[in-house]
N, CA, C and O atoms as a Tinker XYZ file with bonds, in Angstrom:
   368  protein
     1  N    132.295000   67.857000  128.259000    73     2
     2  CA   133.367000   68.445000  127.372000    64     1     3
     3  C    134.122000   69.466000  128.018000    63     2     4     5
     4  O    133.645000   70.141000  128.930000    81     3
     5  N    135.363000   69.617000  127.553000    73     3     6
     6  CA   136.014000   70.541000  128.219000    64     5     7
     7  C    136.608000   71.512000  127.554000    63     6     8     9
     8  O    136.830000   71.077000  126.424000    81     7
     9  N    137.067000   72.842000  127.680000    73     7    10
    10  CA   137.447000   73.657000  126.853000    64     9    11
    11  C    139.188000   73.509000  126.615000    63    10    12    13
    12  O    139.993000   73.494000  127.546000    81    11
    13  N    139.484000   73.424000  125.403000    73    11    14
    14  CA   140.857000   73.272000  125.071000    64    13    15
    15  C    141.237000   74.279000  124.062000    63    14    16    17
    16  O    140.452000   74.772000  123.252000    81    15
    17  N    142.843000   74.627000  124.193000    73    15    18
    18  CA   143.329000   75.511000  123.058000    64    17    19
    19  C    143.996000   74.784000  121.917000    63    18    20    21
    20  O    144.844000   73.990000  122.324000    81    19
    21  N    143.881000   74.818000  120.801000    73    19    22
    22  CA   144.492000   74.066000  119.735000    64    21    23
    23  C    145.417000   74.927000  118.821000    63    22    24    25
    24  O    144.985000   75.822000  118.095000    81    23
    25  N    146.846000   74.542000  118.934000    73    23    26
    26  CA   147.567000   75.570000  118.227000    64    25    27
    27  C    147.795000   75.019000  116.793000    63    26    28    29
    28  O    148.298000   73.921000  116.557000    81    27
    29  N    147.395000   75.851000  115.926000    73    27    30
    30  CA   147.517000   75.446000  114.535000    64    29    31
    31  C    148.809000   76.184000  113.925000    63    30    32    33
    32  O    149.454000   77.114000  114.409000    81    31
    33  N    149.012000   75.419000  112.595000    73    31    34
    34  CA   150.392000   75.813000  111.845000    64    33    35
    35  C    150.071000   77.534000  111.775000    63    34    36    37
    36  O    150.983000   78.316000  112.043000    81    35
    37  N    148.977000   77.933000  111.471000    73    35    38
    38  CA   149.063000   79.487000  111.249000    64    37    39
    39  C    149.093000   80.249000  112.689000    63    38    40    41
    40  O    148.795000   79.646000  113.720000    81    39
    41  N    149.429000   81.448000  112.681000    73    39    42
    42  CA   149.510000   82.262000  113.945000    64    41    43
    43  C    148.378000   81.984000  114.760000    63    42    44    45
    44  O    148.660000   81.933000  115.957000    81    43
    45  N    147.040000   81.766000  114.445000    73    43    46
    46  CA   145.851000   81.536000  115.094000    64    45    47
    47  C    145.984000   80.661000  116.169000    63    46    48    49
    48  O    146.609000   79.622000  115.955000    81    47
    49  N    145.415000   80.910000  117.553000    73    47    50
    50  CA   145.213000   79.700000  118.286000    64    49    51
    51  C    143.557000   79.718000  118.552000    63    50    52    53
    52  O    142.905000   80.744000  118.746000    81    51
    53  N    143.023000   78.353000  118.516000    73    51    54
    54  CA   141.842000   78.319000  118.757000    64    53    55
    55  C    141.193000   77.629000  119.653000    63    54    56    57
    56  O    141.600000   76.502000  119.934000    81    55
    57  N    140.237000   78.079000  120.181000    73    55    58
    58  CA   139.513000   77.387000  121.466000    64    57    59
    59  C    138.437000   76.473000  120.894000    63    58    60    61
    60  O    137.858000   76.664000  119.824000    81    59
    61  N    138.240000   75.478000  121.717000    73    59    62
    62  CA   137.316000   74.539000  121.200000    64    61    63
    63  C    136.785000   73.595000  122.681000    63    62    64    65
    64  O    137.528000   73.456000  123.653000    81    63
    65  N    135.575000   73.094000  122.614000    73    63    66
    66  CA   135.655000   72.033000  123.686000    64    65    67
    67  C    135.767000   70.762000  122.847000    63    66    68    69
    68  O    135.403000   70.472000  121.707000    81    67
    69  N    136.399000   70.113000  123.818000    73    67    70
    70  CA   136.832000   68.443000  123.308000    64    69    71
    71  C    136.021000   67.339000  124.389000    63    70    72    73
    72  O    135.883000   67.561000  125.593000    81    71
    73  N    135.607000   66.317000  123.793000    73    71    74
    74  CA   135.328000   65.362000  124.698000    64    73    75
    75  C    136.470000   64.895000  125.743000    63    74    76    77
    76  O    137.680000   65.080000  125.613000    81    75
    77  N    135.837000   64.277000  126.759000    73    75    78
    78  CA   136.910000   63.935000  128.106000    64    77    79
    79  C    137.114000   62.753000  128.090000    63    78    80    81
    80  O    137.907000   62.313000  128.922000    81    79
    81  N    136.432000   61.778000  127.087000    73    79    82
    82  CA   136.868000   60.483000  127.139000    64    81    83
    83  C    138.100000   60.517000  126.050000    63    82    84    85
    84  O    138.154000   61.158000  125.001000    81    83
    85  N    139.242000   59.471000  126.724000    73    83    86
    86  CA   140.560000   59.417000  125.837000    64    85    87
    87  C    140.208000   59.108000  124.645000    63    86    88    89
    88  O    140.796000   59.766000  123.787000    81    87
    89  N    139.227000   58.104000  124.142000    73    87    90
    90  CA   139.131000   57.443000  122.852000    64    89    91
    91  C    138.008000   58.136000  121.860000    63    90    92    93
    92  O    137.687000   57.664000  120.769000    81    91
    93  N    137.566000   59.125000  122.334000    73    91    94
    94  CA   136.541000   60.253000  121.543000    64    93    95
    95  C    137.258000   61.207000  120.924000    63    94    96    97
    96  O    138.078000   61.851000  121.578000    81    95
    97  N    137.050000   61.465000  119.471000    73    95    98
    98  CA   137.719000   62.744000  118.862000    64    97    99
    99  C    136.648000   63.829000  118.586000    63    98   100   101
   100  O    136.908000   64.819000  117.903000    81    99
   101  N    135.377000   63.595000  119.170000    73    99   102
   102  CA   134.443000   64.575000  118.800000    64   101   103
   103  C    134.610000   65.994000  119.719000    63   102   104   105
   104  O    134.598000   66.069000  120.948000    81   103
   105  N    134.768000   67.099000  118.735000    73   103   106
   106  CA   134.827000   68.557000  119.372000    64   105   107
   107  C    133.575000   69.435000  119.022000    63   106   108   109
   108  O    132.712000   69.247000  118.164000    81   107
   109  N    133.731000   70.502000  119.981000    73   107   110
   110  CA   132.591000   71.535000  119.474000    64   109   111
   111  C    133.237000   72.936000  119.082000    63   110   112   113
   112  O    133.995000   73.442000  119.910000    81   111
   113  N    133.018000   73.542000  117.989000    73   111   114
   114  CA   133.659000   74.955000  117.784000    64   113   115
   115  C    132.378000   75.784000  117.772000    63   114   116   117
   116  O    131.370000   75.428000  117.162000    81   115
   117  N    132.485000   77.024000  118.551000    73   115   118
   118  CA   131.251000   77.919000  118.490000    64   117   119
   119  C    130.873000   78.390000  117.003000    63   118   120   121
   120  O    129.717000   78.770000  116.819000    81   119
   121  N    131.810000   78.387000  115.891000    73   119   122
   122  CA   131.765000   78.914000  114.848000    64   121   123
   123  C    131.339000   77.644000  113.753000    63   122   124   125
   124  O    131.038000   77.812000  112.572000    81   123
   125  N    131.387000   76.648000  114.310000    73   123   126
   126  CA   131.339000   75.295000  113.120000    64   125   127
   127  C    130.445000   74.341000  113.702000    63   126   128   129
   128  O    129.999000   73.516000  112.904000    81   127
   129  N    130.038000   74.238000  114.992000    73   127   130
   130  CA   129.446000   73.158000  115.268000    64   129   131
   131  C    130.088000   71.943000  115.710000    63   130   132   133
   132  O    131.235000   72.114000  116.123000    81   131
   133  N    129.654000   70.774000  115.731000    73   131   134
   134  CA   130.307000   69.578000  116.112000    64   133   135
   135  C    130.986000   68.994000  114.873000    63   134   136   137
   136  O    130.407000   68.945000  113.788000    81   135
   137  N    132.224000   68.555000  115.069000    73   135   138
   138  CA   132.929000   67.713000  114.196000    64   137   139
   139  C    133.911000   66.819000  114.987000    63   138   140   141
   140  O    133.847000   66.694000  116.210000    81   139
   141  N    134.890000   66.161000  114.147000    73   139   142
   142  CA   135.682000   65.316000  114.917000    64   141   143
   143  C    137.322000   65.678000  114.333000    63   142   144   145
   144  O    137.691000   65.808000  113.165000    81   143
   145  N    138.051000   65.774000  115.492000    73   143   146
   146  CA   139.485000   66.202000  115.112000    64   145   147
   147  C    140.330000   64.864000  115.459000    63   146   148   149
   148  O    140.426000   64.397000  116.594000    81   147
   149  N    140.953000   64.301000  114.244000    73   147   150
   150  CA   141.697000   62.925000  114.126000    64   149   151
   151  C    142.860000   63.570000  113.824000    63   150   152   153
   152  O    142.888000   64.569000  113.104000    81   151
   153  N    144.179000   62.888000  114.506000    73   151   154
   154  CA   145.315000   63.186000  114.206000    64   153   155
   155  C    145.701000   64.505000  113.924000    63   154   156   157
   156  O    146.386000   64.673000  112.915000    81   155
   157  N    145.393000   65.496000  114.627000    73   155   158
   158  CA   145.278000   67.112000  114.296000    64   157   159
   159  C    144.909000   67.515000  113.262000    63   158   160   161
   160  O    145.482000   68.492000  112.780000    81   159
   161  N    143.820000   66.892000  112.575000    73   159   162
   162  CA   143.010000   67.609000  111.531000    64   161   163
   163  C    141.737000   67.461000  111.681000    63   162   164   165
   164  O    141.323000   66.348000  112.003000    81   163
   165  N    140.892000   68.464000  111.497000    73   163   166
   166  CA   139.372000   68.450000  111.649000    64   165   167
   167  C    138.798000   67.457000  110.509000    63   166   168   169
   168  O    139.441000   67.386000  109.461000    81   167
   169  N    137.732000   66.760000  110.644000    73   167   170
   170  CA   137.165000   65.700000  109.905000    64   169   171
   171  C    135.732000   66.529000  109.649000    63   170   172   173
   172  O    134.741000   66.246000  110.322000    81   171
   173  N    135.699000   67.557000  108.642000    73   171   174
   174  CA   134.289000   67.748000  108.285000    64   173   175
   175  C    133.464000   67.332000  107.946000    63   174   176   177
   176  O    132.355000   67.865000  107.907000    81   175
   177  N    133.848000   65.889000  107.479000    73   175   178
   178  CA   132.531000   64.888000  106.805000    64   177   179
   179  C    131.784000   64.460000  107.779000    63   178   180   181
   180  O    130.749000   63.858000  107.492000    81   179
   181  N    132.143000   64.677000  109.139000    73   179   182
   182  CA   131.419000   64.250000  110.277000    64   181   183
   183  C    130.577000   65.465000  110.973000    63   182   184   185
   184  O    129.842000   65.309000  111.948000    81   183
   185  N    130.810000   66.680000  110.314000    73   183   186
   186  CA   130.230000   67.852000  110.658000    64   185   187
   187  C    128.890000   67.890000  110.967000    63   186   188   189
   188  O    128.130000   67.556000  110.058000    81   187
   189  N    128.268000   68.310000  112.335000    73   187   190
   190  CA   126.752000   68.505000  112.196000    64   189   191
   191  C    126.581000   70.069000  112.997000    63   190   192   193
   192  O    127.409000   70.551000  113.770000    81   191
   193  N    125.400000   70.634000  112.617000    73   191   194
   194  CA   125.367000   71.764000  113.271000    64   193   195
   195  C    123.910000   71.971000  113.175000    63   194   196   197
   196  O    123.188000   71.564000  112.266000    81   195
   197  N    123.506000   72.751000  114.367000    73   195   198
   198  CA   122.203000   73.354000  114.517000    64   197   199
   199  C    122.232000   74.657000  114.575000    63   198   200   201
   200  O    123.155000   75.010000  115.309000    81   199
   201  N    121.632000   75.561000  114.126000    73   199   202
   202  CA   121.697000   77.147000  114.213000    64   201   203
   203  C    120.740000   77.631000  115.141000    63   202   204   205
   204  O    119.629000   77.122000  115.293000    81   203
   205  N    121.205000   78.694000  115.811000    73   203   206
   206  CA   120.318000   79.366000  116.986000    64   205   207
   207  C    119.432000   80.278000  115.847000    63   206   208   209
   208  O    119.995000   80.981000  115.008000    81   207
   209  N    117.917000   80.145000  115.962000    73   207   210
   210  CA   116.966000   80.916000  114.994000    64   209   211
   211  C    117.099000   82.185000  115.356000    63   210   212   213
   212  O    116.640000   83.032000  114.590000    81   211
   213  N    117.824000   82.660000  116.734000    73   211   214
   214  CA   117.582000   84.228000  117.116000    64   213   215
   215  C    118.970000   84.940000  116.603000    63   214   216   217
   216  O    118.912000   86.026000  116.028000    81   215
   217  N    120.226000   84.273000  116.839000    73   215   218
   218  CA   121.412000   85.032000  116.350000    64   217   219
   219  C    122.249000   84.134000  115.195000    63   218   220   221
   220  O    123.106000   84.582000  114.433000    81   219
   221  N    121.864000   83.022000  115.259000    73   219   222
   222  CA   122.532000   82.236000  113.770000    64   221   223
   223  C    123.818000   81.437000  114.403000    63   222   224   225
   224  O    124.488000   80.711000  113.668000    81   223
   225  N    124.137000   81.594000  115.782000    73   223   226
   226  CA   125.105000   80.619000  116.095000    64   225   227
   227  C    125.060000   79.198000  116.277000    63   226   228   229
   228  O    123.949000   78.674000  116.351000    81   227
   229  N    126.051000   78.522000  116.357000    73   227   230
   230  CA   125.628000   76.971000  116.418000    64   229   231
   231  C    125.435000   76.468000  117.668000    63   230   232   233
   232  O    126.350000   76.685000  118.463000    81   231
   233  N    124.530000   75.881000  118.043000    73   231   234
   234  CA   123.960000   75.590000  119.294000    64   233   235
   235  C    124.820000   74.482000  119.777000    63   234   236   237
   236  O    125.616000   74.007000  118.967000    81   235
   237  N    124.780000   74.060000  120.835000    73   235   238
   238  CA   125.489000   73.004000  121.507000    64   237   239
   239  C    124.703000   72.166000  122.238000    63   238   240   241
   240  O    123.712000   72.730000  122.703000    81   239
   241  N    124.830000   70.785000  122.545000    73   239   242
   242  CA   124.206000   69.870000  123.511000    64   241   243
   243  C    124.237000   70.211000  124.770000    63   242   244   245
   244  O    125.298000   69.953000  125.338000    81   243
   245  N    123.345000   70.753000  125.447000    73   243   246
   246  CA   123.847000   70.860000  126.893000    64   245   247
   247  C    123.435000   70.175000  127.913000    63   246   248   249
   248  O    123.898000   70.336000  129.042000    81   247
   249  N    122.333000   69.168000  127.563000    73   247   250
   250  CA   121.770000   68.042000  128.450000    64   249   251
   251  C    121.361000   67.228000  127.612000    63   250   252   253
   252  O    121.087000   67.538000  126.453000    81   251
   253  N    121.247000   65.813000  128.201000    73   251   254
   254  CA   120.334000   64.625000  127.538000    64   253   255
   255  C    119.670000   64.000000  128.954000    63   254   256   257
   256  O    120.267000   63.673000  129.980000    81   255
   257  N    118.260000   63.948000  128.663000    73   255   258
   258  CA   117.467000   63.269000  129.490000    64   257   259
   259  C    117.316000   61.985000  128.568000    63   258   260   261
   260  O    116.759000   61.909000  127.472000    81   259
   261  N    117.971000   60.977000  129.313000    73   259   262
   262  CA   117.998000   59.774000  128.984000    64   261   263
   263  C    116.623000   58.828000  129.143000    63   262   264   265
   264  O    116.222000   58.070000  128.260000    81   263
   265  N    116.075000   58.995000  130.259000    73   263   266
   266  CA   114.708000   58.513000  130.466000    64   265   267
   267  C    113.604000   58.937000  129.306000    63   266   268   269
   268  O    112.858000   58.178000  128.688000    81   267
   269  N    113.729000   60.464000  129.190000    73   267   270
   270  CA   112.512000   60.943000  128.412000    64   269   271
   271  C    113.127000   60.884000  127.014000    63   270   272   273
   272  O    112.386000   61.230000  126.093000    81   271
   273  N    114.111000   60.579000  126.781000    73   271   274
   274  CA   114.916000   60.538000  125.482000    64   273   275
   275  C    114.493000   62.129000  124.721000    63   274   276   277
   276  O    113.818000   62.303000  123.706000    81   275
   277  N    115.118000   63.113000  125.563000    73   275   278
   278  CA   114.938000   64.371000  125.264000    64   277   279
   279  C    116.423000   65.059000  125.158000    63   278   280   281
   280  O    117.196000   64.681000  126.038000    81   279
   281  N    116.845000   65.829000  124.397000    73   279   282
   282  CA   118.080000   66.779000  124.235000    64   281   283
   283  C    117.834000   68.201000  124.310000    63   282   284   285
   284  O    117.080000   68.851000  123.586000    81   283
   285  N    118.490000   68.578000  125.181000    73   283   286
   286  CA   118.580000   70.408000  125.426000    64   285   287
   287  C    119.735000   71.114000  124.608000    63   286   288   289
   288  O    120.935000   71.008000  124.862000    81   287
   289  N    119.242000   71.759000  123.714000    73   287   290
   290  CA   120.398000   72.400000  122.967000    64   289   291
   291  C    120.226000   73.726000  123.055000    63   290   292   293
   292  O    119.147000   74.183000  122.679000    81   291
   293  N    121.377000   74.722000  123.632000    73   291   294
   294  CA   121.345000   75.876000  123.914000    64   293   295
   295  C    122.266000   76.644000  123.123000    63   294   296   297
   296  O    123.140000   76.067000  122.477000    81   295
   297  N    122.119000   78.204000  123.116000    73   295   298
   298  CA   123.120000   78.870000  122.099000    64   297   299
   299  C    124.174000   79.328000  123.241000    63   298   300   301
   300  O    123.808000   79.563000  124.393000    81   299
   301  N    125.614000   79.437000  122.777000    73   299   302
   302  CA   126.664000   79.697000  123.351000    64   301   303
   303  C    126.901000   81.309000  123.405000    63   302   304   305
   304  O    127.636000   81.793000  124.265000    81   303
   305  N    126.337000   81.984000  122.587000    73   303   306
   306  CA   126.418000   83.484000  122.550000    64   305   307
   307  C    126.129000   84.179000  123.960000    63   306   308   309
   308  O    125.176000   83.766000  124.622000    81   307
   309  N    126.980000   85.295000  124.470000    73   307   310
   310  CA   126.610000   86.067000  125.364000    64   309   311
   311  C    125.413000   86.913000  124.990000    63   310   312   313
   312  O    125.323000   87.462000  123.892000    81   311
   313  N    124.510000   86.997000  125.925000    73   311   314
   314  CA   123.252000   87.527000  125.643000    64   313   315
   315  C    122.278000   86.974000  124.840000    63   314   316   317
   316  O    121.239000   87.606000  124.646000    81   315
   317  N    122.459000   85.860000  124.331000    73   315   318
   318  CA   121.386000   85.076000  123.862000    64   317   319
   319  C    120.970000   83.900000  124.612000    63   318   320   321
   320  O    121.781000   82.982000  124.735000    81   319
   321  N    119.835000   83.809000  125.120000    73   319   322
   322  CA   119.511000   82.816000  126.073000    64   321   323
   323  C    118.506000   81.797000  125.334000    63   322   324   325
   324  O    117.539000   81.264000  125.879000    81   323
   325  N    118.831000   81.655000  124.249000    73   323   326
   326  CA   117.977000   80.587000  123.050000    64   325   327
   327  C    118.453000   78.975000  123.946000    63   326   328   329
   328  O    119.549000   78.682000  124.424000    81   327
   329  N    117.274000   78.228000  123.924000    73   327   330
   330  CA   117.438000   76.841000  124.431000    64   329   331
   331  C    116.232000   76.173000  124.092000    63   330   332   333
   332  O    115.159000   76.714000  124.358000    81   331
   333  N    116.282000   74.892000  123.451000    73   331   334
   334  CA   115.419000   74.046000  122.844000    64   333   335
   335  C    115.435000   72.784000  123.223000    63   334   336   337
   336  O    116.533000   72.238000  123.322000    81   335
   337  N    114.280000   72.073000  123.507000    73   335   338
   338  CA   114.351000   70.413000  123.734000    64   337   339
   339  C    113.817000   70.118000  122.605000    63   338   340   341
   340  O    113.011000   70.851000  122.031000    81   339
   341  N    114.315000   68.737000  122.075000    73   339   342
   342  CA   114.281000   68.294000  121.004000    64   341   343
   343  C    114.362000   66.553000  121.166000    63   342   344   345
   344  O    115.080000   66.011000  122.006000    81   343
   345  N    113.694000   65.982000  120.426000    73   343   346
   346  CA   113.544000   64.286000  120.779000    64   345   347
   347  C    115.240000   63.907000  120.320000    63   346   348   349
   348  O    115.940000   64.341000  119.404000    81   347
   349  N    115.466000   63.050000  121.250000    73   347   350
   350  CA   116.908000   62.647000  121.025000    64   349   351
   351  C    116.897000   61.689000  119.498000    63   350   352   353
   352  O    115.859000   61.266000  118.991000    81   351
   353  N    117.952000   61.525000  119.066000    73   351   354
   354  CA   117.858000   60.521000  118.013000    64   353   355
   355  C    117.614000   58.941000  118.355000    63   354   356   357
   356  O    117.240000   58.219000  117.431000    81   355
   357  N    117.774000   58.491000  119.405000    73   355   358
   358  CA   117.301000   57.521000  120.034000    64   357   359
   359  C    115.919000   57.185000  120.057000    63   358   360   361
   360  O    115.542000   56.014000  120.011000    81   359
   361  N    115.097000   58.219000  120.132000    73   359   362
   362  CA   113.693000   58.247000  120.472000    64   361   363
   363  C    112.820000   58.134000  118.980000    63   362   364   365
   364  O    111.593000   58.069000  118.899000    81   363
   365  N    113.790000   58.128000  117.828000    73   363   366
   366  CA   113.083000   58.270000  116.728000    64   365   367
   367  C    113.190000   56.607000  116.047000    63   366   368
   368  O    112.633000   56.339000  114.982000    81   367
């Protein structure tokens, strides 16, 4: 994912991370976790969030070990070094 700036109708400019694949609509916003952005609108029906147990921020998917079917989730907040490994949905 790469950081992008989204200009909204309001005066607020938002920063998020967007998938680099041209046909992918998945984004990550630190305040809301993962969702999709389709034709300039956020699709909250596909929202998914895991919260940091230390500070409450939305965790992001930092790495996937496909051979072990393990995902590593990390906290984006400065000063919080929380990280956890979880079984990938493919392992379930």
